[in-house]
C-alpha positions as CSV (number, residue, x, y, z in Angstrom):
1,X,21.5,-8.8,31.9
2,X,17.9,-8.8,32.9
3,X,17.1,-7.9,29.3
4,X,19.1,-10.8,28.1
5,X,17.3,-13.3,30.4
6,X,13.8,-12.1,29.5
7,X,14.7,-12.4,25.8
8,X,15.9,-16.0,26.4
9,X,12.7,-16.7,28.3
10,X,10.5,-15.2,25.5
11,X,12.3,-17.2,23.0
12,X,11.7,-20.5,25.1
13,X,8.2,-19.8,25.6
14,X,7.8,-19.1,21.7
15,X,9.7,-22.2,20.9
16,X,7.4,-24.3,23.3
17,X,4.2,-22.7,21.9
18,X,5.3,-23.3,18.3
19,X,6.0,-27.2,19.1
20,X,2.8,-27.6,20.8
21,X,1.0,-25.9,18.1
22,X,2.4,-28.2,15.4
23,X,0.9,-31.1,17.4
24,X,-2.4,-29.5,18.2
25,X,-3.1,-27.8,15.0
26,X,-3.6,-31.0,13.1
27,X,-6.3,-32.2,15.7
28,X,-7.8,-28.7,15.2
29,X,-8.1,-29.1,11.4
30,X,-9.5,-32.6,11.7
31,X,-12.2,-31.3,14.2
32,X,-13.0,-28.3,11.6
33,X,-12.9,-31.0,8.7
34,X,-15.8,-32.8,10.5
35,X,-17.5,-29.6,11.2
36,X,-17.5,-28.7,7.6
37,X,-19.0,-32.1,6.7
38,X,-21.7,-31.9,9.5
39,X,-22.7,-28.4,8.2
40,X,-22.9,-29.7,4.6
41,X,-25.0,-32.6,5.9
42,X,-27.3,-30.2,7.7
43,X,-27.8,-28.2,4.6
44,X,-28.6,-31.1,2.5
45,X,-31.0,-32.5,5.0
46,X,-33.0,-29.0,5.3
47,X,-33.2,-28.3,1.7
48,X,-32.6,-31.7,-0.2
49,X,-30.4,-29.7,-2.7
50,X,-27.0,-28.4,-3.4
51,X,-25.5,-25.9,-5.7
52,X,-22.3,-25.7,-7.8
53,X,-21.1,-22.8,-5.8
54,X,-21.7,-24.2,-2.4
55,X,-20.0,-27.7,-3.6
56,X,-17.0,-25.8,-4.9
57,X,-16.5,-24.0,-1.6
58,X,-17.0,-27.2,0.4
59,X,-14.5,-29.1,-1.8
60,X,-11.9,-26.2,-1.7
61,X,-12.1,-26.0,2.1
62,X,-11.8,-29.9,2.5
63,X,-8.7,-29.9,-0.1
64,X,-7.0,-27.0,1.9
65,X,-7.6,-28.8,5.4
66,X,-6.2,-32.2,4.1
67,X,-3.2,-30.6,2.5
68,X,-2.3,-28.6,5.6
69,X,-2.8,-32.0,7.8
70,X,-0.4,-33.7,5.4
71,X,2.1,-30.7,5.3
72,X,2.1,-30.6,9.2
73,X,2.6,-34.3,9.5
74,X,5.5,-34.2,7.1
75,X,7.0,-31.3,9.4
76,X,6.7,-33.4,12.5
77,X,8.6,-36.4,11.2
78,X,11.3,-34.7,9.3
79,X,14.7,-34.7,11.0
80,X,15.6,-30.9,10.5
81,X,13.3,-29.0,12.7
82,X,12.1,-25.6,11.2
83,X,12.8,-22.3,12.9
84,X,10.0,-21.4,15.0
85,X,9.5,-17.8,13.6
86,X,8.9,-19.3,10.2
87,X,6.4,-21.8,11.6
88,X,4.6,-19.0,13.4
89,X,4.1,-17.2,10.1
90,X,2.9,-20.4,8.3
91,X,0.3,-21.0,11.3
92,X,-0.9,-17.4,11.0
93,X,-1.1,-17.8,7.2
94,X,-3.0,-21.2,7.6
95,X,-5.5,-19.6,10.1
96,X,-6.1,-16.5,7.8
97,X,-6.7,-18.6,4.9
98,X,-9.1,-21.0,6.9
99,X,-11.0,-17.8,8.3
100,X,-11.3,-16.4,4.8
101,X,-12.8,-19.8,3.5
102,X,-15.2,-19.6,6.5
103,X,-16.1,-16.2,5.6
104,X,-16.7,-17.0,2.0
105,X,-18.6,-20.1,3.1
106,X,-21.0,-18.0,5.3
107,X,-21.5,-15.6,2.5
108,X,-22.3,-18.5,-0.1
109,X,-24.7,-20.0,2.4
110,X,-26.6,-16.9,3.0
111,X,-26.5,-16.1,-0.7
112,X,-28.1,-19.5,-1.5
113,X,-30.8,-19.0,1.3
114,X,-32.1,-15.7,-0.4
115,X,-33.0,-17.9,-3.6
116,X,-35.2,-20.1,-1.4
117,X,-38.8,-18.9,-0.8
118,X,-38.8,-19.9,2.9
119,X,-39.9,-17.8,5.8
120,X,-37.5,-19.6,8.1
121,X,-34.4,-18.2,6.3
122,X,-33.2,-16.2,9.4
123,X,-33.4,-19.3,11.5
124,X,-31.5,-21.4,8.8
125,X,-28.9,-18.7,8.4
126,X,-28.5,-18.6,12.1
127,X,-28.3,-22.4,12.3
128,X,-25.8,-22.9,9.6
129,X,-23.5,-19.9,10.3
130,X,-23.5,-20.4,14.2
131,X,-22.9,-24.2,14.1
132,X,-19.9,-23.8,11.7
133,X,-18.3,-20.8,13.3
134,X,-19.1,-21.6,16.9
135,X,-17.7,-25.1,16.8
136,X,-14.6,-24.0,15.0
137,X,-14.0,-21.1,17.5
138,X,-14.4,-23.6,20.5
139,X,-11.9,-25.9,18.9
140,X,-9.5,-23.0,18.1
141,X,-9.8,-21.9,21.8
142,X,-8.9,-25.5,22.9
143,X,-6.0,-26.1,20.4
144,X,-4.7,-22.7,19.3
145,X,-4.6,-21.0,22.7
146,X,-0.6,-20.8,22.5
147,X,-0.9,-17.6,20.3
148,X,-3.8,-15.3,20.2
149,X,-2.8,-14.1,16.9
150,X,-3.8,-17.6,15.5
151,X,-7.4,-17.1,16.9
152,X,-7.5,-13.6,15.6
153,X,-6.5,-14.4,12.1
154,X,-9.3,-17.1,12.1
155,X,-11.8,-15.1,13.8
156,X,-11.7,-11.7,12.0
157,X,-12.2,-12.9,8.2
158,X,-14.8,-15.4,9.2
159,X,-16.9,-13.2,11.5
160,X,-17.0,-10.3,9.0
161,X,-19.8,-11.8,6.8
162,X,-21.7,-12.6,10.1
163,X,-21.8,-8.7,11.0
164,X,-22.4,-8.0,7.2
165,X,-25.6,-10.2,6.9
166,X,-28.1,-7.5,8.0
167,X,-26.7,-5.1,5.2
168,X,-26.1,-7.8,2.4
169,X,-29.0,-10.2,3.1
170,X,-31.6,-8.4,5.3
171,X,-34.2,-11.2,4.5
172,X,-31.8,-13.9,6.2
173,X,-31.9,-12.2,9.7
174,X,-33.7,-10.3,12.1
175,X,-32.7,-8.3,15.3
176,X,-33.1,-11.2,17.8
177,X,-30.5,-13.3,15.6
178,X,-28.3,-10.3,15.0
179,X,-28.0,-9.6,18.8
180,X,-27.4,-13.2,19.7
181,X,-24.7,-13.3,17.0
182,X,-22.9,-10.3,18.4
183,X,-23.2,-11.2,22.0
184,X,-22.1,-14.9,21.3
185,X,-19.2,-14.1,19.1
186,X,-18.0,-11.3,21.5
187,X,-18.1,-13.8,24.5
188,X,-16.1,-16.4,22.3
189,X,-13.5,-13.8,21.4
190,X,-13.2,-12.8,25.0
191,X,-13.0,-16.3,26.2
192,X,-10.3,-17.0,23.6
193,X,-8.3,-13.9,24.8
194,X,-8.5,-15.0,28.5
195,X,-7.7,-18.6,27.6
196,X,-4.5,-17.5,25.8
197,X,-3.5,-15.3,28.8
198,X,-4.1,-18.1,31.3
199,X,-2.0,-20.6,29.1
200,X,0.8,-18.0,28.5
201,X,1.2,-17.3,32.2
202,X,1.1,-21.0,33.1
203,X,3.8,-21.6,30.4
204,X,6.0,-18.9,31.6
205,X,5.8,-19.9,35.2
206,X,6.7,-23.5,34.3
207,X,9.7,-22.3,32.3
208,X,10.8,-20.1,35.1
209,X,10.8,-22.9,37.4
210,X,13.0,-25.0,35.1
211,X,15.2,-22.3,34.8
212,X,15.5,-21.8,38.6
213,X,16.2,-25.5,39.1
214,X,18.8,-25.5,36.4
215,X,20.4,-22.3,38.0
216,X,20.5,-24.0,41.4
217,X,22.1,-27.1,40.1
218,X,24.7,-24.9,38.3
219,X,25.2,-22.9,41.6
220,X,25.8,-26.1,43.5
221,X,28.5,-27.4,41.2
222,X,30.1,-23.9,41.1
223,X,30.2,-23.8,45.0
224,X,32.0,-27.3,45.0
225,X,34.4,-26.1,42.4
226,X,35.2,-23.0,44.4
227,X,35.9,-24.9,47.7
228,X,38.3,-27.1,45.8
229,X,40.0,-24.1,44.4
230,X,40.2,-22.3,47.7
231,X,42.2,-25.3,49.2
232,X,44.5,-25.3,46.3
233,X,45.0,-21.5,46.7
234,X,45.9,-21.9,50.3
235,X,48.7,-24.3,49.6
236,X,49.8,-22.1,46.7
237,X,49.7,-18.9,48.8
238,X,52.3,-20.3,51.3
239,X,54.7,-21.2,48.3
240,X,54.2,-17.9,46.9
241,X,54.9,-16.0,50.1
242,X,58.3,-17.6,50.4
243,X,59.0,-16.8,46.6
244,X,57.8,-13.2,47.1
245,X,60.2,-12.6,49.8
246,X,62.8,-13.6,47.6
247,X,61.8,-11.5,44.7
248,X,61.0,-8.5,46.8
249,X,64.7,-7.2,46.8
250,X,64.8,-7.6,43.0
251,X,61.4,-5.8,42.5
252,X,62.7,-2.7,44.3
253,X,65.6,-2.5,42.0
254,X,63.3,-2.8,38.9
255,X,60.9,-0.4,40.3
256,X,63.4,2.3,40.3
257,X,64.1,1.5,36.6
258,X,60.5,1.6,35.6
259,X,59.8,4.8,37.2
260,X,62.4,6.5,34.9
261,X,60.9,4.7,31.8
262,X,57.4,5.9,32.9
263,X,58.3,9.4,33.2
264,X,59.7,9.3,29.6
265,X,56.5,7.6,28.5
266,X,54.3,10.2,30.3
267,X,56.0,13.0,28.4
268,X,55.4,11.4,25.0
269,X,51.8,10.7,26.1
270,X,51.1,14.1,26.9
271,X,52.3,15.3,23.6
272,X,50.3,12.8,21.7
273,X,47.2,13.8,23.8
274,X,47.7,17.3,22.9
275,X,47.9,16.5,19.2
276,X,44.9,14.2,19.4
277,X,42.7,16.8,21.3
278,X,43.6,19.4,18.6
279,X,42.5,16.8,15.9
280,X,39.3,16.0,17.6
281,X,38.5,19.6,18.2
282,X,39.1,20.4,14.5
283,X,37.0,17.4,13.2
284,X,34.2,17.9,15.8
285,X,34.9,14.6,17.4
286,X,34.5,13.8,21.3
287,X,35.8,10.6,22.8
288,X,34.0,8.9,25.6
289,X,34.4,6.1,28.1
290,X,31.7,3.9,29.5
291,X,32.4,2.0,32.6
292,X,29.7,-0.8,32.3
293,X,30.3,-2.3,35.8
294,X,29.9,1.1,37.6
295,X,27.3,2.4,35.1
296,X,29.1,5.7,34.7
297,X,29.6,7.4,31.2
298,X,32.2,10.1,30.7
299,X,32.5,12.2,27.5
300,X,35.2,14.6,26.6
301,X,34.6,18.3,26.8
302,X,34.2,20.1,23.4
303,X,37.5,22.2,24.2
304,X,39.8,19.4,25.5
305,X,39.7,15.7,25.7
306,X,41.4,16.0,29.1
307,X,38.1,17.5,30.6
308,X,35.3,15.1,31.0
309,X,31.7,15.4,31.7
310,X,30.4,12.5,33.9
311,X,26.9,11.1,33.6
312,X,25.7,8.6,36.2
313,X,23.6,6.1,34.3
314,X,22.0,4.9,37.7
315,X,20.2,8.2,38.0
316,X,19.9,9.1,34.2
317,X,18.2,6.9,31.5
318,X,19.5,6.9,27.9
319,X,15.9,7.5,27.0
320,X,16.0,11.1,28.5
321,X,18.6,12.4,25.9
322,X,18.2,10.0,23.0
323,X,15.4,10.7,20.4
324,X,12.3,8.3,20.9
325,X,12.4,7.3,17.3
326,X,16.1,6.2,17.6
327,X,16.3,4.5,20.9
328,X,15.2,1.1,19.9
329,X,17.7,1.0,17.0
330,X,20.4,2.3,19.4
331,X,19.7,-0.3,22.0
332,X,19.7,-3.1,19.3
333,X,23.0,-2.2,17.9
334,X,24.5,-1.8,21.4
335,X,23.2,-5.2,22.6
336,X,24.7,-6.8,19.4
337,X,28.0,-5.5,20.1
338,X,27.9,-6.2,24.0
339,X,27.1,-9.8,22.9
340,X,30.0,-10.1,20.7
341,X,28.0,-10.3,17.3
342,X,29.6,-7.3,15.8
343,X,33.4,-6.3,15.9
344,X,32.4,-2.7,16.9
345,X,29.5,-0.6,17.7
346,X,28.5,2.1,15.3
347,X,25.2,4.1,15.1
348,X,23.8,7.2,13.8
349,X,20.8,8.9,16.3
350,X,19.7,12.1,17.6
351,X,20.5,13.4,21.0
352,X,19.2,16.5,22.8
353,X,21.5,19.5,23.2
354,X,20.4,22.9,24.2
355,X,16.8,21.7,24.1
356,X,17.5,20.8,20.3
357,X,17.7,17.4,18.6
358,X,21.3,17.0,17.0
359,X,22.4,14.1,14.7
360,X,25.6,12.3,15.9
361,X,27.7,9.6,14.6
362,X,28.7,7.2,17.4
363,X,31.6,4.5,17.1
364,X,32.8,2.4,20.0
365,X,34.2,-0.9,21.1
366,X,34.5,-3.0,24.2
367,X,38.1,-2.9,25.5
368,X,37.7,-4.9,28.6
369,X,35.8,-8.1,29.7
370,X,35.7,-10.3,32.9
371,X,36.5,-13.9,33.2
372,X,32.9,-14.8,32.2
373,X,33.3,-12.6,28.9
374,X,31.0,-10.0,30.3
375,X,31.8,-6.5,29.0
376,X,33.3,-4.2,31.8
377,X,34.5,-1.2,29.8
378,X,33.8,0.4,26.4
379,X,35.4,3.5,24.8
380,X,34.5,5.4,21.5
381,X,34.1,8.7,19.8
382,X,31.1,10.8,18.7
383,X,31.0,13.1,15.8
384,X,28.4,15.9,15.2
385,X,26.9,15.3,11.7
386,X,23.8,17.6,11.9
387,X,25.0,19.7,8.9
388,X,25.6,16.6,6.8
389,X,22.2,15.1,7.9
390,X,20.4,18.4,7.1
391,X,22.1,18.6,3.5
392,X,21.2,14.9,3.0
393,X,17.6,15.4,4.1
394,X,17.4,18.4,1.6
395,X,18.8,16.4,-1.3
396,X,16.4,13.4,-0.3
397,X,13.3,15.7,-0.4
398,X,14.3,17.2,-3.7
399,X,14.9,13.8,-5.2
400,X,11.6,12.5,-3.9
401,X,9.7,15.4,-5.2
402,X,11.2,14.9,-8.7
403,X,10.4,11.2,-8.4
404,X,6.9,11.4,-7.1
405,X,5.5,14.6,-8.9
406,X,2.6,13.8,-11.2
407,X,4.1,15.9,-13.9
408,X,6.9,15.5,-16.5
409,X,10.1,17.1,-15.4
410,X,13.1,17.3,-17.8
411,X,16.5,19.2,-17.8
412,X,18.2,20.4,-21.1
413,X,21.6,21.7,-21.7
414,X,22.2,25.0,-23.3
415,X,21.9,23.2,-26.8
416,X,18.4,21.9,-25.7
417,X,19.6,18.3,-25.5
418,X,18.1,16.1,-22.8
419,X,20.3,15.7,-19.6
420,X,17.8,14.1,-17.1
421,X,14.1,13.2,-16.9
422,X,11.8,12.1,-14.0
423,X,10.0,8.8,-14.1
424,X,6.7,10.3,-14.9
425,X,8.2,12.0,-18.0
426,X,9.2,8.5,-19.2
427,X,5.9,7.1,-18.3
428,X,3.9,9.8,-20.0
429,X,5.9,9.8,-23.4
430,X,6.8,6.0,-23.4
431,X,10.6,6.6,-23.5
432,X,13.4,5.2,-21.4
433,X,15.7,7.7,-19.8
434,X,18.6,6.0,-21.6
435,X,16.9,6.7,-25.0
436,X,16.5,10.5,-24.2
437,X,19.8,11.5,-22.8
438,X,21.8,13.4,-25.3
439,X,19.0,13.7,-27.9
440,X,17.7,17.2,-29.0
441,X,14.5,18.4,-27.5
442,X,12.5,17.7,-30.8
443,X,14.3,14.7,-32.0
444,X,11.5,12.5,-30.3
445,X,8.7,14.4,-32.1
446,X,7.4,14.2,-35.6
447,X,8.1,17.1,-37.5
448,X,7.2,16.2,-41.1
449,X,5.0,19.1,-42.0
450,X,5.7,22.8,-42.4
451,X,3.4,23.9,-39.6
452,X,5.0,21.8,-36.9
453,X,8.5,22.8,-38.2
454,X,7.6,26.5,-37.9
455,X,6.1,26.0,-34.3
456,X,9.5,24.3,-33.3
457,X,11.3,27.2,-34.6
458,X,9.2,29.7,-32.7
459,X,9.8,27.6,-29.5
460,X,13.5,27.6,-30.0
461,X,13.5,31.3,-30.7
462,X,11.5,32.0,-27.7
463,X,14.0,30.1,-25.4
464,X,17.0,31.6,-26.9
465,X,15.6,35.1,-26.8
466,X,13.6,35.3,-23.6
467,X,14.9,32.2,-21.8
468,X,11.2,31.1,-21.1
469,X,8.5,29.3,-23.1
470,X,4.8,28.5,-22.0
471,X,1.9,27.2,-24.0
472,X,-0.6,24.3,-24.9
473,X,0.8,22.1,-27.6
474,X,-0.6,19.1,-29.5
475,X,2.5,16.8,-30.2
476,X,3.1,13.6,-32.1
477,X,5.9,11.7,-30.7
478,X,8.0,9.0,-32.4
479,X,6.9,6.5,-29.8
480,X,3.4,6.6,-31.3
481,X,1.7,8.7,-28.6
482,X,-0.3,11.7,-29.5
483,X,-0.7,14.0,-26.5
484,X,-2.1,17.5,-25.7
485,X,0.5,18.9,-23.3
486,X,0.9,22.1,-21.3
487,X,4.7,22.9,-21.7
488,X,6.6,25.3,-19.5
489,X,10.3,25.7,-20.0
490,X,12.5,28.2,-18.0
491,X,16.3,28.9,-18.5
492,X,18.9,28.6,-15.7
493,X,21.5,31.1,-15.6
494,X,25.3,30.7,-14.3
495,X,27.4,33.3,-12.4
496,X,28.1,35.0,-15.7
497,X,24.4,35.4,-16.5
498,X,24.6,33.1,-19.3
499,X,22.2,30.1,-20.0
500,X,23.7,26.8,-18.7
501,X,20.5,24.8,-18.6
502,X,16.8,24.7,-19.2
503,X,14.3,23.1,-16.8
504,X,10.8,22.2,-18.2
505,X,7.6,20.7,-17.0
506,X,4.9,19.1,-19.0
507,X,1.2,18.5,-17.9
508,X,-0.9,16.1,-19.7
509,X,-4.1,17.6,-20.7
510,X,-5.2,14.7,-23.2
511,X,-7.6,13.1,-20.9
512,X,-9.2,16.6,-20.0
513,X,-9.6,17.4,-23.8
514,X,-11.2,13.9,-24.3
515,X,-13.5,14.7,-21.3
516,X,-14.5,18.0,-22.7
517,X,-15.4,16.4,-26.0
518,X,-17.4,13.7,-24.2
519,X,-19.3,16.3,-22.1
520,X,-20.1,18.2,-25.3
521,X,-21.3,15.1,-26.8
522,X,-23.6,14.3,-23.9
523,X,-25.1,17.7,-23.8
524,X,-26.2,17.6,-27.4
525,X,-26.9,13.9,-28.1
526,X,-29.2,11.2,-26.7
527,X,-27.0,8.2,-25.6
528,X,-29.7,5.5,-26.4
529,X,-30.5,6.5,-30.1
530,X,-27.3,8.4,-30.9
531,X,-29.3,11.3,-32.2
532,X,-29.3,15.0,-31.4
533,X,-31.5,15.7,-28.5
534,X,-34.2,18.1,-27.6
535,X,-31.7,20.7,-26.5
536,X,-29.7,20.6,-29.7
537,X,-32.8,20.5,-31.8
538,X,-34.2,23.7,-30.3
539,X,-30.8,25.4,-30.6
540,X,-30.6,24.5,-34.4
541,X,-34.1,25.5,-35.0
542,X,-33.5,28.7,-33.2
543,X,-30.7,29.3,-35.6
544,X,-32.6,28.4,-38.6
545,X,-35.3,30.9,-37.7
546,X,-33.0,33.8,-36.6
547,X,-30.1,33.7,-39.1
548,X,-30.9,34.3,-42.6
549,X,-29.3,32.1,-45.3
550,X,-29.8,32.1,-49.0
551,X,-29.5,28.2,-49.2
552,X,-31.8,27.7,-46.1
553,X,-34.7,30.1,-46.3
554,X,-37.7,27.5,-46.8
555,X,-37.8,24.6,-44.5
556,X,-40.2,22.2,-42.9
557,X,-40.4,20.6,-39.3
558,X,-41.8,17.0,-39.3
559,X,-42.9,15.7,-35.8
560,X,-43.2,11.9,-35.6
561,X,-44.8,9.8,-32.8
562,X,-44.8,5.9,-32.5
563,X,-48.4,4.9,-32.1
564,X,-49.3,3.1,-28.8
565,X,-45.6,2.9,-27.7
566,X,-46.6,3.4,-24.2
567,X,-48.6,0.1,-24.3
568,X,-45.9,-1.7,-26.2
569,X,-43.4,-0.6,-23.4
570,X,-45.6,-1.8,-20.7
571,X,-46.5,-5.1,-22.4
572,X,-43.1,-6.0,-23.5
573,X,-40.6,-4.3,-21.0
574,X,-38.4,-1.3,-21.0
575,X,-35.5,-3.1,-22.4
576,X,-37.5,-4.1,-25.6
577,X,-38.9,-0.4,-25.8
578,X,-35.4,0.9,-25.6
579,X,-34.3,-1.6,-28.5
580,X,-37.4,-0.4,-30.6
581,X,-36.4,3.3,-30.1
582,X,-32.8,2.3,-31.4
583,X,-34.2,0.6,-34.3
584,X,-36.5,3.5,-35.1
585,X,-33.7,5.9,-34.9
586,X,-31.6,3.7,-37.3
587,X,-34.4,3.4,-39.9
588,X,-35.0,7.2,-39.8
589,X,-31.4,7.8,-40.6
590,X,-31.8,5.4,-43.6
591,X,-34.9,6.9,-45.0
592,X,-34.3,10.5,-44.1
593,X,-30.6,10.6,-45.3
594,X,-31.4,13.9,-47.2
595,X,-32.8,15.6,-43.9
596,X,-30.9,18.7,-42.4
597,X,-31.6,17.3,-38.9
598,X,-32.9,14.2,-37.3
599,X,-33.4,14.5,-33.5
600,X,-34.9,12.4,-30.6
601,X,-36.9,14.6,-28.3
602,X,-38.3,12.3,-25.6
603,X,-40.4,9.1,-25.0
604,X,-41.8,8.2,-28.4
605,X,-41.1,11.8,-30.1
606,X,-38.9,12.4,-33.1
607,X,-38.4,15.5,-35.1
608,X,-37.1,15.8,-38.9
609,X,-36.2,19.1,-40.5
610,X,-36.1,19.3,-44.3
611,X,-34.6,22.0,-46.4
612,X,-37.3,22.7,-49.2
613,X,-35.4,25.5,-50.7
614,X,-34.1,23.8,-53.9
615,X,-36.1,20.6,-53.3
616,X,-38.6,19.1,-55.9
617,X,-40.1,17.0,-53.1
618,X,-42.7,18.5,-50.7
619,X,-43.0,17.8,-47.2
620,X,-45.9,15.3,-47.7
621,X,-43.8,13.2,-50.0
622,X,-41.1,13.1,-47.5
623,X,-43.6,12.0,-44.8
624,X,-45.1,9.3,-46.9
625,X,-41.5,8.0,-47.8
626,X,-41.1,7.5,-44.0
627,X,-44.5,5.8,-43.5
628,X,-43.6,3.5,-46.4
629,X,-40.2,2.7,-44.8
630,X,-41.9,1.8,-41.5
631,X,-44.2,-0.7,-43.1
632,X,-41.6,-3.3,-42.7
633,X,-41.7,-5.1,-39.3
634,X,-38.9,-4.9,-36.7
635,X,-37.2,-8.1,-35.4
636,X,-36.9,-7.6,-31.7
637,X,-35.8,-10.6,-29.6
638,X,-36.6,-13.0,-32.5
639,X,-40.2,-11.5,-32.8
640,X,-41.6,-9.5,-35.6
641,X,-43.1,-6.1,-34.3
642,X,-45.0,-4.0,-36.7
643,X,-45.6,-0.3,-35.6
644,X,-47.4,2.6,-37.0
645,X,-46.4,6.3,-37.0
646,X,-48.4,9.5,-36.9
647,X,-47.0,12.9,-37.6
648,X,-47.6,16.5,-38.1
649,X,-45.6,19.2,-39.8
650,X,-44.9,22.8,-40.0
651,X,-43.4,24.7,-43.0
652,X,-41.7,27.9,-42.6
653,X,-42.0,29.9,-45.8
654,X,-39.6,32.3,-47.6
655,X,-41.9,35.4,-46.3
656,X,-40.8,34.6,-42.7
657,X,-37.3,35.8,-43.4
658,X,-38.7,38.8,-45.6
659,X,-40.9,39.9,-42.8
660,X,-38.1,39.7,-40.2
């Protein structure tokens, strides 16, 4: 009963808080509106300018505040009052949005201050931020102290940028202002908490006083009614006394008749009880009786329902033998039934038996109430469902593993047709499960060439003969996907050692293969010029020198440098220098199309290898062609840039290979 009273009291306090908050929050938003305007005027007064970003934030904040004020006004004057839990969620949401807008505003103000060459930026940051937040926090303490969560929802997102200023905008702060910020906002937060507690305690005391007054009035009226009933009962008692004497003789005769009937009923009940006890023992069901008024709980022994174990609830708490994770749900369901909200009580929870937690199913019903409709007695049954729960958990775990595993899992029948696939399999191959069920393993792949058909034939042969297949495959699917997969399929045998099903797992290797190709490219090529790098150049040059080839036994190496590239890079910028290197690399590809290798070594250094084995052009002619090609200027950022090259060459004659 105390729990019910506390619940009603909490509901009244919450309802009162919500009603007061609806009235006060409008005033709070009006104060915040004027605070934002004042902060904007201070910014304009200090810097004589405004930005699009700051103006957008100010307009958004003002529109939000005015919209909320209009919304709350409509809520106050509508006939149907909203449920206070919904309003509580709305107020938390409004506070969170307003706090987020303040946080964004603080970030924008500090961002704009960093663009102003002023040594007083820390002071201006402190002034604008502290004015906006401090005044808003003080107003929130006055008008939103009904719920501390409103203040917290406003405080947390709006204060995060304050504590992040030293990291994001170190030029806008110093140690003194940071310390003042922390101490001041900590005091405001603590003051808001204390203010909320004081208000809440006062509200609770006020409601308790009203409840006590109401109860005293009810008790006074009840006492008057009892006095009147007592007078009526006295007069009735005298009348009944005379009637009882008359009926006493008749009752004695009827009692004798009833005793005979009771003996027959008792015999039938004993037979019925024996049958019921046997049924309960067979099904693992134990009956129980709860005397709510005396706070005693009796549960039937496992062998016979006629033997009861009694538990005194005055000395033993249900928390001692019900699992902590199940106690809240148990109490909630029990309260709902005791209040008459449900037809019967039914719960599944764990209890401690022999120092172990055991799952049971509990079903009961109130069978006796007093004149005030208060439950007095409740009966029910318990059933041990530990084995069912264990099996259910195992099935659930297996299903979760199949659903969550990051690999494609599929089940085939003995004809290699799909029976079941997991979600990752559907996602990976871009098929729906309904499109796969009943189709053959290779019906969803493209097998329009001889090599693919031969590979599928070998897979089928391996599965039929050995019951297992495992390999890396590159497969084209009818869905349009081309994947590199690691496929592992195993057979499942029945009790006659015959294959009944196949279970397969596929792992996507496509991204890993692409990554390996990307790493190989980065190892041998320069990203800026898209030419082979120094490592690849040395590797190829070593191969040309150490591996004899009849078609490549006389070649020349041409080293090319851009004249005064370092000065160009310093004068223009590194960005223009990189652009020039890209243009040089592109022009080298055009004018050296017959070269065996073009490489970018570093800085302004390029290298070209020519095969002179069957060429009518000597190395000097090749070099002159390159110089002629670079007489044309480069257009870099709408400016023509003319560069000159200098080079040197090295010729590897045929005698090199003969000597080696």
